[in-house]
C-alpha positions as CSV (number, residue, x, y, z in Angstrom):
1,M,0.0,0.0,0.0
2,N,1.0,3.6,-0.2
3,D,1.0,6.5,2.3
4,S,-2.1,8.2,0.8
5,P,-5.3,8.3,2.8
6,E,-7.7,5.4,2.1
7,R,-10.7,6.2,-0.1
8,K,-13.8,4.5,1.3
9,V,-16.5,2.8,-0.7
10,R,-19.9,4.2,0.2
11,F,-23.4,3.1,-0.7
12,R,-26.4,5.2,-1.9
13,I,-29.0,2.8,-0.6
14,Y,-31.1,5.4,1.2
15,D,-31.1,7.7,-1.8
16,L,-32.1,4.9,-4.2
17,L,-34.8,3.8,-1.8
18,A,-36.2,7.3,-1.7
19,K,-36.3,7.4,-5.5
20,K,-38.0,4.0,-5.8
21,S,-40.5,5.1,-3.1
22,V,-41.5,8.0,-5.3
23,R,-41.9,5.7,-8.3
24,V,-44.0,3.1,-6.4
25,G,-45.9,5.6,-4.3
26,S,-45.0,3.9,-1.0
27,T,-42.2,4.4,1.6
28,L,-39.6,1.8,1.3
29,T,-36.9,0.8,3.8
30,P,-33.8,-1.5,3.9
31,S,-36.2,-4.1,5.4
32,H,-38.1,-4.1,2.1
33,I,-34.9,-4.9,0.2
34,A,-34.0,-7.7,2.6
35,E,-37.4,-9.3,2.3
36,A,-37.5,-9.0,-1.5
37,I,-34.0,-10.5,-2.1
38,G,-34.0,-13.0,0.8
39,A,-31.2,-11.4,2.8
40,S,-30.8,-10.6,6.4
41,H,-32.2,-7.3,7.6
42,N,-29.0,-6.7,9.5
43,T,-26.9,-7.4,6.5
44,I,-28.8,-4.9,4.3
45,L,-28.7,-2.3,7.1
46,A,-25.0,-2.7,7.4
47,Y,-24.6,-1.9,3.7
48,A,-27.0,1.1,4.0
49,R,-25.1,2.5,6.9
50,N,-21.8,2.0,5.2
51,E,-20.7,-0.4,8.0
52,T,-19.6,-3.3,5.9
53,V,-16.0,-4.0,4.9
54,R,-16.6,-6.9,2.6
55,V,-19.2,-7.2,-0.1
56,N,-21.2,-10.1,-1.5
57,L,-21.5,-9.8,-5.3
58,V,-24.7,-11.8,-5.3
59,L,-26.3,-9.4,-2.8
60,L,-25.0,-6.4,-4.8
61,N,-26.6,-7.7,-7.9
62,A,-29.9,-8.5,-6.2
63,M,-29.9,-5.0,-4.6
64,C,-29.4,-3.4,-8.0
65,D,-32.2,-5.5,-9.5
66,Y,-34.6,-4.5,-6.6
67,L,-33.6,-0.8,-6.7
68,E,-33.6,-0.7,-10.5
69,C,-30.1,0.7,-10.7
70,E,-26.6,0.0,-12.0
71,L,-23.8,-0.9,-9.7
72,D,-22.1,2.5,-10.1
73,E,-25.3,4.1,-8.9
74,L,-25.5,1.8,-5.8
75,M,-21.9,2.4,-4.7
76,Y,-19.1,4.9,-5.2
77,R,-15.6,5.7,-3.8
78,E,-15.2,8.8,-1.7
79,E,-13.3,11.6,-3.3
80,E,-9.8,12.0,-2.0
81,E,-9.4,14.7,0.6
82,T,-7.1,17.4,-0.6
83,E,-5.1,19.5,1.8
84,E,-5.0,23.2,1.2
85,P,-1.4,24.3,0.7
86,D,0.1,26.3,3.5
87,M,-0.3,30.0,2.8
88,M,2.7,32.2,3.4
89,P,1.8,35.6,5.0
90,A,2.1,38.5,2.5
């Protein structure tokens, strides 16, 4: 590895649930995903809260199908934090 700060992978599950909720006219939660795809509620909640460190490709695919999205819409990498250069007094 290198000395640069680690970029974290984040999930947009709550955003995608909100969009699907509008489409279907009903409020949806991570529990709805879990029930629909046959996964544990706690597992889906861990993804939604960005608390998972390993991913299951079968679950990711099933979540994309349920949320009607592509993988790059479901998850993303955080932008690297850039430090402001030190400013010299004038």
